Z-matrix of the N, CA and C atoms (Angstrom, degrees):
N
C 1 1.427
C 2 1.520 1 111.78
N 3 1.303 2 118.88 1 -23.69
C 4 1.458 3 121.39 2 -176.89
C 5 1.521 4 110.24 3 -52.73
N 6 1.348 5 115.08 4 137.99
C 7 1.444 6 119.71 5 -179.65
C 8 1.515 7 113.22 6 91.06
N 9 1.311 8 118.57 7 -8.28
C 10 1.457 9 122.55 8 -179.38
C 11 1.520 10 109.62 9 -95.73
N 12 1.314 11 115.90 10 149.85
C 13 1.459 12 120.33 11 176.24
C 14 1.520 13 110.51 12 -127.35
N 15 1.330 14 117.78 13 24.35
C 16 1.441 15 122.02 14 -179.66
C 17 1.526 16 111.46 15 -70.94
N 18 1.321 17 115.20 16 173.26
C 19 1.453 18 119.33 17 -178.82
C 20 1.529 19 109.64 18 -64.70
N 21 1.311 20 116.02 19 124.12
C 22 1.464 21 121.73 20 -179.13
C 23 1.516 22 108.93 21 -124.15
N 24 1.308 23 114.86 22 126.96
C 25 1.462 24 121.18 23 176.66
C 26 1.526 25 108.19 24 -94.62
N 27 1.337 26 115.88 25 148.39
C 28 1.461 27 119.97 26 178.69
C 29 1.519 28 110.70 27 -125.41
N 30 1.334 29 115.45 28 140.30
C 31 1.466 30 122.04 29 179.33
C 32 1.524 31 108.06 30 -138.33
N 33 1.327 32 116.89 31 124.56
C 34 1.477 33 121.88 32 175.31
C 35 1.522 34 109.05 33 -87.68
N 36 1.330 35 115.62 34 139.31
C 37 1.464 36 121.88 35 179.48
C 38 1.522 37 108.41 36 -134.57
N 39 1.313 38 116.50 37 126.73
C 40 1.470 39 121.08 38 174.30
C 41 1.518 40 108.55 39 -76.50
N 42 1.321 41 116.54 40 133.27
C 43 1.465 42 120.29 41 175.10
C 44 1.525 43 107.14 42 -79.92
N 45 1.319 44 115.82 43 115.35
C 46 1.463 45 121.14 44 -178.39
C 47 1.533 46 109.98 45 -94.26
N 48 1.317 47 115.44 46 151.37
C 49 1.459 48 121.36 47 -178.20
C 50 1.538 49 111.24 48 -55.11
N 51 1.328 50 116.36 49 -39.55
C 52 1.471 51 120.64 50 -178.14
C 53 1.527 52 112.59 51 -64.96
N 54 1.321 53 117.64 52 -15.07
C 55 1.461 54 121.37 53 -179.59
C 56 1.522 55 112.86 54 -89.17
N 57 1.324 56 116.93 55 -2.60
C 58 1.467 57 120.14 56 -178.27
C 59 1.522 58 110.94 57 -98.12
N 60 1.307 59 114.75 58 160.63
C 61 1.460 60 120.49 59 179.26
C 62 1.524 61 109.99 60 -103.23
N 63 1.310 62 116.61 61 -170.54
C 64 1.457 63 122.29 62 -177.34
C 65 1.528 64 112.44 63 -62.82
N 66 1.327 65 116.87 64 -22.57
C 67 1.470 66 121.01 65 179.27
C 68 1.531 67 112.13 66 -86.21
N 69 1.329 68 116.36 67 -2.55
C 70 1.463 69 120.23 68 179.14
C 71 1.515 70 114.53 69 83.80
N 72 1.325 71 117.03 70 10.94
C 73 1.464 72 120.72 71 178.39
C 74 1.526 73 109.43 72 -112.04
N 75 1.311 74 115.66 73 160.77
C 76 1.465 75 119.84 74 179.45
C 77 1.521 76 109.19 75 -60.43
N 78 1.312 77 115.55 76 127.00
C 79 1.462 78 121.90 77 176.81
C 80 1.528 79 108.66 78 -63.37
N 81 1.323 80 116.95 79 134.56
C 82 1.469 81 121.97 80 -169.57
C 83 1.526 82 114.50 81 -54.16
N 84 1.306 83 118.66 82 -36.93
C 85 1.468 84 121.15 83 -177.18
C 86 1.529 85 112.12 84 -69.48
N 87 1.316 86 118.07 85 -22.85
C 88 1.461 87 120.05 86 -179.44
C 89 1.526 88 112.56 87 -68.15
N 90 1.312 89 117.75 88 -24.76
C 91 1.457 90 119.81 89 176.09
C 92 1.530 91 110.75 90 -61.08
N 93 1.325 92 116.49 91 -33.90
C 94 1.466 93 120.79 92 -179.82
C 95 1.533 94 110.17 93 -62.29
N 96 1.320 95 117.00 94 -37.51
C 97 1.465 96 120.88 95 176.39
C 98 1.525 97 109.35 96 -62.97
N 99 1.318 98 116.91 97 -41.50
C 100 1.458 99 120.88 98 179.56
C 101 1.529 100 111.23 99 -64.66
N 102 1.335 101 117.00 100 -34.53
C 103 1.461 102 120.06 101 176.88
C 104 1.521 103 110.24 102 -61.86
N 105 1.315 104 116.13 103 -41.27
C 106 1.467 105 119.74 104 177.84
C 107 1.530 106 111.09 105 -63.90
N 108 1.322 107 116.82 106 -39.38
C 109 1.471 108 119.89 107 176.02
C 110 1.528 109 110.44 108 -61.48
N 111 1.318 110 116.55 109 -41.13
C 112 1.464 111 120.94 110 178.48
C 113 1.519 112 111.63 111 -65.67
N 114 1.321 113 116.41 112 -42.63
C 115 1.468 114 121.15 113 179.67
C 116 1.531 115 110.35 114 -63.38
N 117 1.323 116 116.25 115 -43.17
C 118 1.464 117 120.73 116 178.21
C 119 1.523 118 110.56 117 -63.25
N 120 1.330 119 117.36 118 -39.98
C 121 1.459 120 121.14 119 178.46
C 122 1.526 121 110.70 120 -63.47
N 123 1.335 122 116.88 121 -42.83
C 124 1.458 123 120.76 122 177.94
C 125 1.526 124 110.45 123 -58.62
N 126 1.312 125 116.69 124 -47.44
C 127 1.465 126 121.58 125 -179.62
C 128 1.528 127 110.17 126 -58.47
N 129 1.327 128 116.69 127 -46.15
C 130 1.464 129 120.69 128 178.91
C 131 1.524 130 111.47 129 -65.24
N 132 1.336 131 117.13 130 -42.03
C 133 1.463 132 120.89 131 179.61
C 134 1.522 133 111.90 132 -61.51
N 135 1.315 134 116.57 133 -29.56
C 136 1.465 135 121.11 134 179.10
C 137 1.533 136 111.56 135 -83.89
N 138 1.336 137 116.91 136 1.71
C 139 1.458 138 121.28 137 177.12
C 140 1.514 139 114.17 138 82.11
N 141 1.323 140 116.55 139 21.34
C 142 1.462 141 121.92 140 -178.01
C 143 1.519 142 110.04 141 -110.91
N 144 1.332 143 116.38 142 168.68
C 145 1.464 144 120.34 143 -177.92
C 146 1.519 145 110.73 144 -136.45
N 147 1.319 146 115.52 145 112.16
C 148 1.466 147 120.45 146 175.93
C 149 1.527 148 110.45 147 -66.53
N 150 1.328 149 116.68 148 -33.31
C 151 1.464 150 121.28 149 178.66
C 152 1.530 151 110.17 150 -60.01
N 153 1.324 152 116.66 151 -42.88
C 154 1.465 153 120.37 152 179.15
C 155 1.524 154 110.81 153 -63.60
N 156 1.326 155 116.82 154 -37.93
C 157 1.458 156 120.40 155 177.48
C 158 1.520 157 109.99 156 -62.18
N 159 1.334 158 116.61 157 -44.70
C 160 1.460 159 120.55 158 179.13
C 161 1.521 160 111.87 159 -62.28
N 162 1.326 161 117.42 160 -37.81
C 163 1.467 162 121.23 161 177.94
C 164 1.519 163 111.91 162 -61.27
N 165 1.341 164 116.03 163 -24.87
C 166 1.461 165 121.24 164 178.39
C 167 1.527 166 111.77 165 -89.84
N 168 1.343 167 117.08 166 6.58
C 169 1.453 168 121.17 167 176.24
C 170 1.516 169 115.23 168 84.16
N 171 1.342 170 116.92 169 18.17
C 172 1.459 171 121.33 170 179.10
C 173 1.524 172 108.60 171 -116.93
N 174 1.334 173 116.49 172 134.41
C 175 1.460 174 122.32 173 176.60
C 176 1.528 175 108.53 174 -126.45
N 177 1.330 176 115.75 175 164.69
C 178 1.462 177 120.70 176 -174.48
C 179 1.525 178 110.43 177 -128.45
N 180 1.333 179 117.24 178 81.04
C 181 1.468 180 119.15 179 -179.59
C 182 1.529 181 112.57 180 -72.44
N 183 1.316 182 113.96 181 156.63
C 184 1.462 183 121.41 182 175.12
C 185 1.524 184 107.47 183 -79.93
N 186 1.312 185 115.42 184 125.74
C 187 1.459 186 121.96 185 179.25
C 188 1.529 187 110.82 186 -93.93
N 189 1.335 188 115.14 187 -31.64
C 190 1.461 189 120.49 188 -178.27
C 191 1.520 190 108.69 189 -149.04
N 192 1.328 191 115.96 190 144.87
C 193 1.461 192 122.76 191 178.78
C 194 1.517 193 108.54 192 -135.86
N 195 1.322 194 116.09 193 128.69
C 196 1.463 195 122.10 194 176.48
C 197 1.530 196 107.18 195 -126.08
N 198 1.327 197 117.25 196 127.13
C 199 1.460 198 121.13 197 179.75
C 200 1.525 199 108.88 198 -134.12
N 201 1.325 200 115.69 199 134.68
C 202 1.453 201 121.36 200 171.98
C 203 1.525 202 107.20 201 -118.67
N 204 1.320 203 116.09 202 118.75
C 205 1.456 204 122.31 203 -179.90
C 206 1.521 205 108.43 204 -89.21
N 207 1.339 206 116.70 205 125.76
C 208 1.456 207 121.17 206 -175.56
C 209 1.528 208 112.73 207 -114.07
N 210 1.330 209 116.22 208 -36.62
C 211 1.469 210 120.13 209 -176.76
C 212 1.525 211 107.66 210 -151.15
N 213 1.317 212 116.11 211 135.65
C 214 1.463 213 120.88 212 -179.29
C 215 1.527 214 110.88 213 -72.28
N 216 1.317 215 114.82 214 145.31
C 217 1.458 216 120.93 215 172.55
C 218 1.516 217 108.02 216 -110.12
N 219 1.327 218 116.48 217 153.78
C 220 1.451 219 121.66 218 -174.70
C 221 1.522 220 111.90 219 -128.15
N 222 1.324 221 114.19 220 162.37
C 223 1.457 222 121.30 221 176.38
C 224 1.526 223 109.99 222 -53.81
N 225 1.344 224 115.58 223 138.13
C 226 1.460 225 120.85 224 178.96
C 227 1.515 226 113.94 225 95.56
N 228 1.331 227 116.41 226 -16.54
C 229 1.460 228 119.32 227 176.75
C 230 1.530 229 109.08 228 -83.87
N 231 1.309 230 115.05 229 166.51
C 232 1.455 231 120.98 230 172.40
C 233 1.518 232 108.28 231 -117.59
N 234 1.314 233 115.17 232 133.71
C 235 1.460 234 120.57 233 178.03
C 236 1.525 235 109.02 234 -94.05
N 237 1.316 236 115.79 235 144.89
C 238 1.455 237 121.64 236 170.65
C 239 1.521 238 106.73 237 -114.38
N 240 1.330 239 116.03 238 113.80
C 241 1.463 240 121.88 239 -179.53
C 242 1.524 241 107.88 240 -97.84
N 243 1.321 242 115.55 241 118.62
C 244 1.463 243 121.05 242 175.89
C 245 1.529 244 107.58 243 -104.31
N 246 1.326 245 115.37 244 132.73
C 247 1.465 246 120.81 245 -174.53
C 248 1.523 247 109.81 246 -134.13
N 249 1.330 248 115.96 247 141.46
C 250 1.456 249 121.44 248 177.98
C 251 1.520 250 109.36 249 -151.06
N 252 1.322 251 115.59 250 170.22
C 253 1.461 252 121.63 251 176.83
C 254 1.516 253 107.18 252 -93.57
N 255 1.317 254 115.12 253 113.19
C 256 1.459 255 121.37 254 -176.10
C 257 1.526 256 112.12 255 -86.22
N 258 1.332 257 116.51 256 -39.31
C 259 1.466 258 121.37 257 -179.41
C 260 1.523 259 108.14 258 -151.86
N 261 1.318 260 114.66 259 153.77
C 262 1.458 261 120.36 260 -175.36
C 263 1.511 262 109.30 261 -151.91
N 264 1.328 263 116.16 262 134.63
C 265 1.458 264 121.77 263 168.38
C 266 1.526 265 106.92 264 -145.15
N 267 1.307 266 119.34 265 173.05
C 268 1.465 267 119.68 266 -174.37
C 269 1.530 268 115.53 267 -57.98
N 270 1.330 269 118.25 268 -18.84
C 271 1.457 270 120.27 269 -177.62
C 272 1.526 271 114.74 270 -110.94
N 273 1.330 272 118.27 271 -19.62
C 274 1.463 273 121.00 272 -174.00
C 275 1.522 274 112.24 273 -139.80
N 276 1.316 275 113.64 274 152.20
C 277 1.460 276 121.18 275 172.42
C 278 1.517 277 106.64 276 -127.08
N 279 1.318 278 116.65 277 131.35
C 280 1.451 279 121.02 278 173.76
C 281 1.525 280 106.83 279 -108.64
N 282 1.338 281 114.93 280 119.20
C 283 1.456 282 121.34 281 176.98
C 284 1.521 283 108.27 282 -97.36
N 285 1.320 284 116.65 283 139.09
C 286 1.454 285 122.00 284 174.62
C 287 1.517 286 109.46 285 -106.34
N 288 1.325 287 116.06 286 150.20
C 289 1.464 288 121.48 287 -177.36
C 290 1.521 289 110.77 288 -142.52
N 291 1.316 290 114.70 289 149.26
C 292 1.453 291 122.88 290 165.50
C 293 1.516 292 106.53 291 -137.80
N 294 1.324 293 116.26 292 140.13
C 295 1.460 294 121.30 293 177.38
C 296 1.526 295 107.33 294 -120.70
N 297 1.327 296 114.77 295 127.86
C 298 1.461 297 122.71 296 -178.54
C 299 1.520 298 110.32 297 -116.71
N 300 1.332 299 116.66 298 153.82
C 301 1.461 300 121.05 299 173.52
C 302 1.529 301 109.64 300 -92.79
N 303 1.332 302 116.97 301 -176.93
C 304 1.469 303 121.56 302 -178.73
C 305 1.527 304 113.13 303 -62.49
N 306 1.316 305 116.85 304 -22.90
C 307 1.472 306 120.78 305 179.60
C 308 1.531 307 111.56 306 -88.44
N 309 1.335 308 115.37 307 9.09
C 310 1.468 309 122.87 308 -178.69
C 311 1.524 310 112.46 309 63.20
N 312 1.341 311 115.90 310 28.55
C 313 1.463 312 121.38 311 175.80
C 314 1.527 313 108.32 312 -90.75
N 315 1.313 314 115.82 313 135.36
C 316 1.462 315 121.19 314 179.33
C 317 1.523 316 109.82 315 -70.97
N 318 1.326 317 116.55 316 120.96
C 319 1.472 318 121.19 317 -177.13
C 320 1.525 319 112.68 318 -102.12
N 321 1.323 320 117.88 319 -39.20
C 322 1.462 321 120.04 320 173.97
C 323 1.521 322 110.00 321 -145.40
N 324 1.314 323 114.75 322 154.38
C 325 1.458 324 122.43 323 166.05
C 326 1.518 325 105.58 324 -120.90
N 327 1.318 326 116.28 325 147.77
C 328 1.458 327 118.62 326 -176.63
C 329 1.518 328 110.58 327 -157.52
N 330 1.316 329 114.62 328 164.97
C 331 1.459 330 121.21 329 170.19
C 332 1.524 331 108.00 330 -148.39
N 333 1.310 332 114.84 331 148.80
C 334 1.466 333 120.73 332 172.03
C 335 1.515 334 107.75 333 -128.34
N 336 1.310 335 115.33 334 143.57
C 337 1.459 336 121.51 335 172.59
C 338 1.523 337 106.50 336 -107.93
N 339 1.324 338 115.60 337 122.92
C 340 1.454 339 121.45 338 -178.70
C 341 1.528 340 109.92 339 -117.61
N 342 1.326 341 115.04 340 148.36
C 343 1.453 342 121.71 341 174.81
C 344 1.522 343 108.05 342 -125.43
N 345 1.316 344 116.65 343 169.22
C 346 1.457 345 121.44 344 173.36
C 347 1.514 346 108.94 345 -106.99
N 348 1.332 347 115.81 346 136.35
C 349 1.462 348 120.85 347 177.44
C 350 1.524 349 109.24 348 -137.75
N 351 1.324 350 114.87 349 155.92
C 352 1.461 351 119.88 350 172.32
C 353 1.522 352 107.17 351 -72.65
N 354 1.313 353 115.71 352 131.56
C 355 1.463 354 120.60 353 -174.80
C 356 1.525 355 112.36 354 -62.06
N 357 1.309 356 117.92 355 -37.24
C 358 1.464 357 120.20 356 -175.31
C 359 1.523 358 113.40 357 -77.93
N 360 1.339 359 118.43 358 -30.49
C 361 1.465 360 121.11 359 -176.99
C 362 1.524 361 113.83 360 -113.09
N 363 1.303 362 117.12 361 -15.87
C 364 1.464 363 124.35 362 -174.01
C 365 1.534 364 112.02 363 60.83
N 366 1.327 365 116.39 364 23.40
C 367 1.467 366 120.90 365 175.02
C 368 1.527 367 108.88 366 -81.75
N 369 1.325 368 117.49 367 133.35
C 370 1.464 369 120.57 368 179.46
C 371 1.530 370 111.72 369 -63.48
N 372 1.331 371 114.98 370 148.03
C 373 1.453 372 121.80 371 174.75
C 374 1.527 373 108.05 372 -129.24
N 375 1.323 374 115.66 373 158.96
C 376 1.458 375 120.97 374 179.52
C 377 1.522 376 110.27 375 -77.43
N 378 1.316 377 115.01 376 121.33
C 379 1.462 378 121.47 377 177.77
C 380 1.533 379 109.29 378 -59.06
N 381 1.315 380 115.84 379 -47.40
C 382 1.472 381 121.24 380 -177.01
C 383 1.523 382 111.38 381 -64.58
N 384 1.318 383 117.73 382 -37.00
C 385 1.473 384 121.80 383 -177.51
C 386 1.529 385 111.27 384 -76.87
N 387 1.340 386 118.37 385 -46.24
C 388 1.460 387 122.04 386 -174.99
C 389 1.524 388 112.95 387 -78.40
N 390 1.331 389 116.66 388 -31.42
C 391 1.465 390 121.24 389 -177.47
C 392 1.525 391 110.51 390 -134.33
N 393 1.343 392 117.61 391 65.61
C 394 1.469 393 119.62 392 -176.59
C 395 1.525 394 113.94 393 -61.09
N 396 1.343 395 117.63 394 -35.24
C 397 1.465 396 119.87 395 179.32
C 398 1.527 397 110.32 396 -67.64
N 399 1.319 398 116.16 397 -43.45
C 400 1.461 399 122.22 398 179.15
C 401 1.534 400 108.68 399 -62.47
N 402 1.319 401 116.14 400 -46.29
C 403 1.465 402 121.22 401 -179.55
C 404 1.534 403 110.42 402 -58.65
N 405 1.336 404 116.55 403 -41.87
C 406 1.464 405 121.24 404 179.43
C 407 1.531 406 111.41 405 -63.41
N 408 1.327 407 117.02 406 -41.33
C 409 1.465 408 121.01 407 177.19
C 410 1.529 409 109.78 408 -61.86
N 411 1.331 410 117.24 409 -42.98
C 412 1.462 411 121.23 410 178.40
C 413 1.527 412 110.99 411 -62.94
N 414 1.342 413 116.45 412 -43.28
C 415 1.463 414 119.48 413 178.70
C 416 1.521 415 111.24 414 -59.03
N 417 1.329 416 116.72 415 -44.12
C 418 1.461 417 120.96 416 179.86
C 419 1.530 418 111.23 417 -63.82
N 420 1.336 419 116.75 418 -42.87
C 421 1.462 420 120.78 419 179.56
C 422 1.532 421 110.69 420 -62.80
N 423 1.315 422 116.43 421 -40.19
C 424 1.458 423 120.26 422 -179.78
C 425 1.518 424 111.76 423 -70.88
N 426 1.324 425 117.40 424 -38.34
C 427 1.467 426 121.99 425 -174.38
C 428 1.522 427 113.32 426 -76.11
N 429 1.298 428 119.02 427 -6.72
C 430 1.458 429 119.74 428 179.55
C 431 1.526 430 111.83 429 -58.58
N 432 1.323 431 117.10 430 -19.99
C 433 1.471 432 119.73 431 -178.62
C 434 1.529 433 111.97 432 -94.18
N 435 1.312 434 116.83 433 -9.28
C 436 1.477 435 119.00 434 -175.27
C 437 1.508 436 112.28 435 -92.45
């Protein structure tokens, strides 16, 4: 993300004891939950509602997840999840993430690729066709860096 000035959403997350492992650090899979919190915050910050999309029978599963762990986080710290739209096309959205600790040290970098599918059949649908207003908002958020 360094060097980019695109729209970035921020979400603070308290590191809870239950999220740590036997070594006292955040268990690796819990970061994925934080990514979802960041993604949801971005959607809300852009004035959109994932809940409304679900009510219309459309869901957005993760197709791909990439995570690079750089520094362990521990119980009692607060994470700052930064989320942005890294790439967009009519069928997929790639979200970018960085998670920082209270000392502003980069702890993980990540990306998820999400698609839209009909909830009942899990058949993919065109993001641009089914949600043109949403797609336009995403395009604008992404283009702020161009």
